[in-house]
C-alpha angles and dihedrals in degrees: 000000000000094000096049097081097046090047091052089049090050091049091048093050092050094048091050093050092050093049096040106125127193107206122221131208116275112283109240124237120263093256092062096038110088099161116078117205126178132202115215125202124194092183100275107020130053129207131180125234111211129179108255094217092057092053092047091048092053092058125196129102094317090056088047088056091048092050094068096049124106113258124290133130094225130052121211107209126194141152135214151123113330090235113024094044098053096043112096097185120122111294091232088064091052104051095109090050091045089055089050092049090050102042108025109083124228102030115171115248138208134209115223121216112184120176119215129183095202122086108249089236091061097047105036124053122242093255091054096052143049127192137219133182114212133196113236090257093051090045088050092052089047094050090044090058090050091049090054088064094064119094104235097173090117092052100257139039111291126211109219098178146351126220113241117243099021141058096252116131125196119212126201110265131220099209126069126240126229143125087284094056111026129168094269089050089054095048092048089052091053090047089048090056088054093053106275118136110229138181102224102200091050092047091088085092126069094220091059092054090048090050092051089054093047090048089057099046128351114240093276117179109261117216111265121233 
């Protein structure tokens, strides 16, 4: 049949995308991994929890952004559409804007930096977090990837909005948001820079990103300061 060959090719392409793997550098042993980083999953979106001191010590534009935040020993880091990601109204009221964010190309993005005082292991249940311990070099690569998302066209990180009711600050982003580059894709890319092997096409789902981290290193207890 005329359609048999094109269908077989399409199936092959889809299968290749779903199994496409982007290797990461080997994850170090716990003895060589002084920086604890956590991935947090709310069921559809992922954030990173990173020690504030490690980011400040590293310096650079990301540290500049951290310096103007309210107090908190941990920084939650996330990325998303400049409008949809910030809006906290009921999702049922935001469906048209969600469609815009998904399907219109070139949507502006923001990088969220949210200081927290509480250790992620005390606030987030085990099934909603996964942990990594990174060497300073691996952590620097991961933080560098986060930093590339900041819009520095004005010379320094720039806050575009703050979310009412909490300490989160949203900084202008350099990348664009669309269905081809969603929040979980971004998080997976950041983790990959730190050494985690990912499957980019499947990383649209938060559970896939969590699985990637747990495959790299189980959620081990990091030493508390």
